[in-house]
MARLOGU-253172 format. One record per residue (C-alpha): x, y, z; residue in one letter. Coordinates in Angstrom, 3 decimals, padded with zeros to 6 digits, m for minus. Layout:
N
<atom <X; Y; Z>; "a">
...
//
This chain:
314
<atom <m035.711; m016.189; m016.346>; "m">
<atom <m035.911; m019.976; m016.448>; "e">
<atom <m033.560; m021.601; m013.921>; "l">
<atom <m033.913; m025.133; m015.301>; "y">
<atom <m032.046; m024.621; m018.553>; "k">
<atom <m029.096; m026.387; m020.143>; "s">
<atom <m026.112; m024.018; m020.210>; "r">
<atom <m022.494; m023.991; m021.221>; "g">
<atom <m019.536; m022.141; m019.721>; "f">
<atom <m020.344; m018.805; m021.329>; "g">
<atom <m024.034; m019.009; m020.451>; "e">
<atom <m023.205; m019.504; m016.764>; "f">
<atom <m021.813; m015.962; m016.834>; "f">
<atom <m024.410; m014.495; m019.170>; "q">
<atom <m027.415; m015.819; m017.259>; "d">
<atom <m025.993; m014.806; m013.876>; "t">
<atom <m025.788; m011.192; m015.004>; "f">
<atom <m029.148; m011.487; m016.796>; "s">
<atom <m030.728; m012.642; m013.543>; "f">
<atom <m029.196; m009.687; m011.706>; "l">
<atom <m030.488; m007.322; m014.384>; "k">
<atom <m034.021; m008.739; m014.227>; "q">
<atom <m034.430; m009.564; m010.530>; "s">
<atom <m031.367; m008.110; m008.806>; "g">
<atom <m033.319; m005.308; m007.130>; "k">
<atom <m035.772; m007.781; m005.594>; "h">
<atom <m032.984; m010.196; m004.647>; "l">
<atom <m030.898; m007.645; m002.734>; "f">
<atom <m033.936; m005.977; m001.192>; "k">
<atom <m035.021; m009.290; 000.318>; "q">
<atom <m031.450; m010.138; 001.321>; "f">
<atom <m031.000; m006.962; 003.337>; "f">
<atom <m034.462; m007.251; 004.891>; "i">
<atom <m033.830; m010.824; 006.041>; "v">
<atom <m030.175; m010.349; 007.006>; "n">
<atom <m030.242; m006.664; 007.879>; "g">
<atom <m030.460; m006.941; 011.666>; "i">
<atom <m027.544; m009.388; 011.786>; "f">
<atom <m025.435; m007.279; 009.441>; "l">
<atom <m026.074; m004.141; 011.509>; "i">
<atom <m025.107; m005.888; 014.762>; "i">
<atom <m021.922; m007.281; 013.192>; "l">
<atom <m021.011; m003.894; 011.737>; "m">
<atom <m021.516; m002.213; 015.130>; "v">
<atom <m019.406; m004.843; 016.882>; "l">
<atom <m016.795; m004.575; 014.137>; "g">
<atom <m016.775; m000.821; 014.631>; "y">
<atom <m015.934; m001.214; 018.330>; "f">
<atom <m013.220; m003.788; 017.611>; "f">
<atom <m011.679; m001.528; 014.954>; "s">
<atom <m011.845; 001.459; 017.299>; "k">
<atom <m010.242; m000.593; 020.057>; "f">
<atom <m007.417; m001.664; 017.787>; "y">
<atom <m006.593; 001.806; 016.506>; "t">
<atom <m007.252; 003.799; 019.678>; "d">
<atom <m005.575; 001.423; 022.109>; "i">
<atom <m002.968; m000.501; 020.156>; "v">
<atom <m001.844; 002.158; 017.669>; "f">
<atom <m002.442; 005.002; 020.082>; "g">
<atom <m000.347; 003.299; 022.752>; "g">
<atom <002.546; 002.818; 020.354>; "l">
<atom <002.393; 006.453; 019.260>; "m">
<atom <002.500; 007.615; 022.874>; "s">
<atom <005.432; 005.293; 023.673>; "n">
<atom <003.355; 003.306; 026.150>; "n">
<atom <003.614; m000.355; 025.099>; "p">
<atom <001.777; m001.558; 028.214>; "s">
<atom <m001.422; 000.246; 027.239>; "v">
<atom <m002.907; m002.960; 025.777>; "v">
<atom <m002.260; m004.980; 028.945>; "d">
<atom <m003.651; m002.180; 031.092>; "d">
<atom <m006.787; m001.909; 029.001>; "y">
<atom <m007.337; m005.679; 028.943>; "m">
<atom <m006.929; m005.942; 032.727>; "n">
<atom <m009.446; m003.152; 033.295>; "e">
<atom <m012.012; m004.300; 030.709>; "n">
<atom <m011.491; m008.059; 030.428>; "m">
<atom <m015.125; m008.884; 031.228>; "g">
<atom <m016.573; m006.523; 028.621>; "i">
<atom <m014.067; m007.689; 026.014>; "f">
<atom <m014.948; m011.368; 026.550>; "i">
<atom <m018.682; m010.599; 026.338>; "v">
<atom <m018.134; m008.719; 023.062>; "l">
<atom <m016.148; m011.616; 021.581>; "i">
<atom <m018.820; m014.167; 022.582>; "i">
<atom <m021.558; m011.908; 021.216>; "l">
<atom <m019.651; m011.357; 017.965>; "f">
<atom <m019.053; m015.104; 017.467>; "c">
<atom <m022.676; m016.001; 018.288>; "t">
<atom <m024.217; m013.376; 016.033>; "v">
<atom <m021.622; m014.127; 013.373>; "g">
<atom <m022.515; m017.834; 013.358>; "l">
<atom <m026.253; m017.145; 013.118>; "i">
<atom <m025.719; m014.477; 010.470>; "a">
<atom <m023.460; m016.787; 008.493>; "g">
<atom <m026.012; m019.607; 008.478>; "v">
<atom <m028.900; m017.295; 007.555>; "v">
<atom <m026.884; m015.502; 004.891>; "s">
<atom <m025.464; m018.683; 003.339>; "y">
<atom <m028.874; m020.335; 003.067>; "s">
<atom <m030.586; m017.199; 001.697>; "f">
<atom <m029.779; m017.759; m001.991>; "v">
<atom <m030.868; m021.455; m002.001>; "p">
<atom <m034.168; m020.497; m000.344>; "i">
<atom <m034.655; m017.508; m002.647>; "y">
<atom <m034.011; m019.587; m005.777>; "l">
<atom <m036.354; m022.330; m004.573>; "k">
<atom <m039.172; m019.778; m004.280>; "l">
<atom <m038.147; m018.195; m007.585>; "y">
<atom <m038.343; m021.582; m009.292>; "s">
<atom <m041.678; m022.513; m007.719>; "e">
<atom <m043.329; m019.140; m008.391>; "r">
<atom <m041.878; m018.745; m011.888>; "g">
<atom <m040.244; m015.428; m010.976>; "g">
<atom <m039.779; m012.962; m008.143>; "s">
<atom <m043.474; m012.631; m007.287>; "n">
<atom <m043.026; m013.393; m003.581>; "f">
<atom <m042.406; m011.343; m000.445>; "e">
<atom <m040.277; m011.426; 002.693>; "t">
<atom <m042.950; m013.382; 004.575>; "r">
<atom <m042.648; m016.221; 002.044>; "d">
<atom <m038.884; m016.343; 002.524>; "i">
<atom <m039.179; m016.326; 006.325>; "v">
<atom <m041.801; m019.079; 006.191>; "d">
<atom <m039.474; m021.213; 004.089>; "l">
<atom <m036.639; m020.563; 006.568>; "y">
<atom <m038.908; m021.814; 009.374>; "k">
<atom <m039.928; m024.855; 007.355>; "k">
<atom <m036.337; m025.873; 006.588>; "h">
<atom <m034.529; m024.648; 009.728>; "i">
<atom <m033.917; m028.255; 010.782>; "g">
<atom <m032.436; m029.159; 007.407>; "k">
<atom <m030.184; m026.098; 007.471>; "i">
<atom <m028.626; m027.055; 010.802>; "f">
<atom <m028.321; m030.723; 009.803>; "i">
<atom <m026.479; m029.529; 006.701>; "f">
<atom <m024.211; m027.346; 008.866>; "l">
<atom <m023.190; m030.265; 011.099>; "v">
<atom <m022.695; m032.688; 008.192>; "c">
<atom <m020.812; m030.052; 006.188>; "a">
<atom <m018.289; m029.771; 009.026>; "i">
<atom <m017.848; m033.565; 009.093>; "l">
<atom <m017.407; m033.733; 005.317>; "v">
<atom <m015.179; m030.671; 005.421>; "g">
<atom <m012.484; m032.360; 007.518>; "i">
<atom <m011.288; m034.876; 004.878>; "p">
<atom <m012.265; m032.508; 002.058>; "l">
<atom <m010.071; m029.713; 003.416>; "m">
<atom <m007.146; m032.125; 003.788>; "i">
<atom <m007.408; m033.213; 000.161>; "v">
<atom <m007.930; m029.661; m001.115>; "c">
<atom <m005.150; m028.376; 001.140>; "g">
<atom <m002.688; m030.827; m000.379>; "v">
<atom <m003.881; m029.922; m003.882>; "a">
<atom <m003.521; m026.192; m003.181>; "m">
<atom <m000.033; m026.724; m001.746>; "f">
<atom <001.040; m028.571; m004.877>; "l">
<atom <m000.394; m025.785; m007.026>; "l">
<atom <001.241; m022.993; m005.002>; "v">
<atom <004.767; m024.323; m005.571>; "i">
<atom <004.431; m023.599; m009.287>; "t">
<atom <003.627; m020.216; m010.830>; "i">
<atom <001.209; m021.690; m013.362>; "i">
<atom <m000.437; m023.788; m010.653>; "g">
<atom <m001.245; m020.697; m008.587>; "m">
<atom <m003.575; m019.580; m011.376>; "l">
<atom <m005.617; m022.735; m010.773>; "l">
<atom <m006.255; m022.011; m007.067>; "l">
<atom <m009.651; m020.383; m007.797>; "p">
<atom <m010.742; m023.679; m009.387>; "l">
<atom <m010.135; m025.553; m006.122>; "v">
<atom <m012.063; m022.906; m004.189>; "i">
<atom <m014.776; m022.991; m006.838>; "g">
<atom <m015.142; m026.751; m006.532>; "f">
<atom <m015.518; m026.679; m002.732>; "v">
<atom <m017.999; m023.780; m002.860>; "a">
<atom <m020.114; m025.339; m005.627>; "l">
<atom <m020.066; m028.744; m003.921>; "f">
<atom <m021.456; m027.362; m000.663>; "y">
<atom <m023.921; m024.974; m002.293>; "q">
<atom <m025.283; m027.668; m004.629>; "s">
<atom <m025.736; m030.009; m001.675>; "t">
<atom <m027.710; m027.425; 000.305>; "l">
<atom <m029.917; m026.441; m002.652>; "i">
<atom <m030.719; m030.082; m003.413>; "e">
<atom <m031.367; m030.802; 000.273>; "y">
<atom <m033.845; m027.908; 000.461>; "i">
<atom <m035.365; m028.623; m002.961>; "e">
<atom <m036.218; m032.310; m002.485>; "n">
<atom <m036.769; m035.115; 000.022>; "k">
<atom <m033.355; m036.747; m000.377>; "k">
<atom <m031.271; m037.477; 002.717>; "g">
<atom <m028.312; m035.221; 003.452>; "i">
<atom <m025.693; m037.833; 002.506>; "w">
<atom <m027.534; m038.639; m000.695>; "e">
<atom <m027.477; m034.917; m001.502>; "c">
<atom <m023.695; m034.787; m001.077>; "f">
<atom <m023.371; m037.680; m003.528>; "g">
<atom <m025.839; m036.077; m005.933>; "y">
<atom <m023.901; m032.795; m005.828>; "a">
<atom <m020.734; m034.642; m006.874>; "w">
<atom <m022.624; m036.367; m009.682>; "t">
<atom <m023.855; m033.032; m011.036>; "l">
<atom <m020.486; m031.286; m010.806>; "i">
<atom <m018.610; m034.150; m012.450>; "s">
<atom <m021.001; m034.065; m015.429>; "s">
<atom <m019.555; m030.682; m016.540>; "k">
<atom <m016.619; m030.486; m014.184>; "f">
<atom <m014.327; m027.903; m015.768>; "w">
<atom <m017.086; m025.621; m017.046>; "a">
<atom <m018.862; m025.659; m013.670>; "a">
<atom <m015.906; m025.088; m011.350>; "i">
<atom <m014.288; m022.758; m013.891>; "g">
<atom <m017.306; m020.458; m013.829>; "s">
<atom <m017.546; m020.424; m010.031>; "v">
<atom <m013.783; m020.049; m009.619>; "g">
<atom <m013.649; m017.047; m011.951>; "i">
<atom <m016.555; m015.429; m010.098>; "f">
<atom <m014.632; m015.872; m006.844>; "f">
<atom <m011.559; m014.309; m008.423>; "l">
<atom <m013.549; m011.349; m009.770>; "m">
<atom <m015.204; m010.879; m006.371>; "s">
<atom <m011.817; m010.899; m004.638>; "y">
<atom <m010.358; m008.330; m007.036>; "i">
<atom <m013.381; m005.992; m006.829>; "v">
<atom <m013.484; m006.195; m003.040>; "q">
<atom <m009.806; m005.313; m002.697>; "n">
<atom <m010.022; m002.463; m005.198>; "i">
<atom <m012.945; m000.916; m003.318>; "i">
<atom <m011.194; m001.407; 000.031>; "a">
<atom <m008.207; 000.540; m001.330>; "l">
<atom <m010.296; 003.702; m001.779>; "i">
<atom <m010.575; 004.701; 001.929>; "p">
<atom <m007.063; 003.335; 002.488>; "y">
<atom <m005.577; 005.660; m000.134>; "i">
<atom <m007.415; 008.680; 001.240>; "f">
<atom <m006.426; 007.754; 004.802>; "g">
<atom <m002.762; 007.295; 003.933>; "m">
<atom <m002.750; 010.575; 002.000>; "a">
<atom <m004.141; 012.353; 005.065>; "s">
<atom <m001.588; 010.608; 007.287>; "l">
<atom <001.371; 011.607; 005.104>; "f">
<atom <000.087; 015.159; 004.995>; "t">
<atom <000.063; 015.265; 008.793>; "t">
<atom <003.586; 013.820; 008.958>; "i">
<atom <004.910; 016.308; 006.401>; "e">
<atom <003.518; 019.162; 008.488>; "q">
<atom <005.707; 018.024; 011.362>; "g">
<atom <002.901; 017.335; 013.832>; "d">
<atom <003.819; 013.714; 014.490>; "t">
<atom <005.716; 014.212; 017.737>; "m">
<atom <003.599; 017.087; 019.037>; "n">
<atom <000.216; 015.529; 018.474>; "n">
<atom <000.364; 011.716; 018.085>; "p">
<atom <m003.360; 011.501; 018.818>; "q">
<atom <m004.095; 013.162; 015.505>; "e">
<atom <m002.364; 010.328; 013.658>; "i">
<atom <m004.154; 007.767; 015.815>; "a">
<atom <m007.444; 009.477; 014.978>; "s">
<atom <m006.661; 009.328; 011.259>; "t">
<atom <m005.843; 005.635; 011.518>; "m">
<atom <m009.073; 005.023; 013.432>; "t">
<atom <m011.212; 006.655; 010.760>; "v">
<atom <m009.328; 004.844; 007.993>; "m">
<atom <m009.619; 001.370; 009.524>; "m">
<atom <m013.285; 001.772; 010.442>; "i">
<atom <m014.091; 003.029; 006.929>; "a">
<atom <m012.202; 000.102; 005.385>; "i">
<atom <m013.954; m002.398; 007.641>; "f">
<atom <m017.483; m001.071; 007.067>; "l">
<atom <m017.050; m000.678; 003.322>; "l">
<atom <m015.401; m004.079; 002.920>; "t">
<atom <m018.079; m005.743; 005.043>; "f">
<atom <m020.916; m004.266; 003.008>; "l">
<atom <m019.276; m004.949; m000.356>; "v">
<atom <m018.346; m008.518; 000.597>; "s">
<atom <m021.963; m009.222; 001.609>; "s">
<atom <m023.201; m008.068; m001.799>; "i">
<atom <m020.494; m009.926; m003.710>; "l">
<atom <m021.121; m013.135; m001.755>; "n">
<atom <m024.752; m013.059; m002.883>; "v">
<atom <m023.643; m012.662; m006.509>; "i">
<atom <m021.127; m015.514; m006.225>; "v">
<atom <m023.766; m017.771; m004.643>; "q">
<atom <m026.248; m016.775; m007.333>; "l">
<atom <m023.781; m017.965; m009.967>; "n">
<atom <m023.457; m021.267; m008.107>; "q">
<atom <m027.243; m021.554; m008.090>; "g">
<atom <m027.417; m020.913; m011.839>; "i">
<atom <m024.799; m023.619; m012.375>; "v">
<atom <m026.664; m026.052; m010.109>; "f">
<atom <m030.046; m025.666; m011.827>; "y">
<atom <m028.384; m025.982; m015.226>; "s">
<atom <m026.586; m029.196; m014.271>; "l">
<atom <m029.785; m030.536; m012.715>; "k">
<atom <m031.671; m029.838; m015.949>; "e">
<atom <m028.982; m031.681; m017.907>; "d">
<atom <m029.284; m034.625; m015.531>; "n">
<atom <m033.075; m034.818; m015.069>; "e">
<atom <m034.592; m032.824; m017.990>; "n">
<atom <m037.061; m031.184; m015.600>; "i">
<atom <m037.966; m028.235; m017.813>; "n">
<atom <m038.048; m030.381; m020.959>; "t">
<atom <m040.502; m032.801; m019.340>; "k">
<atom <m042.625; m029.885; m018.148>; "s">
<atom <m042.825; m028.436; m021.661>; "v">
<atom <m043.809; m031.834; m023.095>; "i">
<atom <m046.500; m032.237; m020.405>; "d">
<atom <m047.894; m028.772; m021.227>; "q">
<atom <m048.044; m029.636; m024.920>; "i">
<atom <m049.825; m032.876; m024.101>; "g">
<atom <m052.354; m031.180; m021.829>; "s">
<atom <m053.036; m028.551; m024.517>; "g">
<atom <m054.026; m031.203; m026.959>; "e">
//
């Protein structure tokens, strides 16, 4: 599928799903190969945190021992601090690698004219642009301070009205598309980081409502799907819990309820984590489709290429 193509609002959706249909298998295969080790570590750490919460916190309440948390923290403070530091460190690295995956993948896709590249090519491009990725991270934080203030005020004004609440995804869509467009442009070309931020705004403003509307709706759909899927283990867990309560075993065996809650929370965490990773890739893919479309409108890259090919054929 051609990335550099002029699109309207409807085509942003259509081409995102067309891309997934044509190259989705390759996209997700490479995503999980590149990000797999980080995702596994985070899921394992998340498992221990979930188990701690349900076994210690909930279990202590069920056994009428409110000091169980303080006792556990005093006995295992060192291990707990190490786990938190490890989780934050791995989470930061995983977040950077995961967020920059789609821009790097689409750059290769555009250059190769399709998905005819392997994991080694993606890793090589990561190595080549690792400096740019971290420069973007630092500058994104600096830009994010005033940007979050402005967007925070806008979201507050929208929240106080019922109709305005429906526009919240548009604000989120704008921020997401602004950052993603900046990173893609920064990786794609030799512009400076601040020039890329300005260029991203220029692109978005050219088709403002269509662009942020598409991204905002994708965010909304992702949020709804993620919560619906997370409800599945929750419903089964609550059904099992109510069954135990109805059988009258609550006072005699509180550990059974704690065990049920443990299984339920761990299942919710693992499933939500996996689903959110997949949905984030899809949402970022949509942002990439929007970016390349706006860039084509602004620079006529594909049109010029076609004209050059016609000229060379003659």
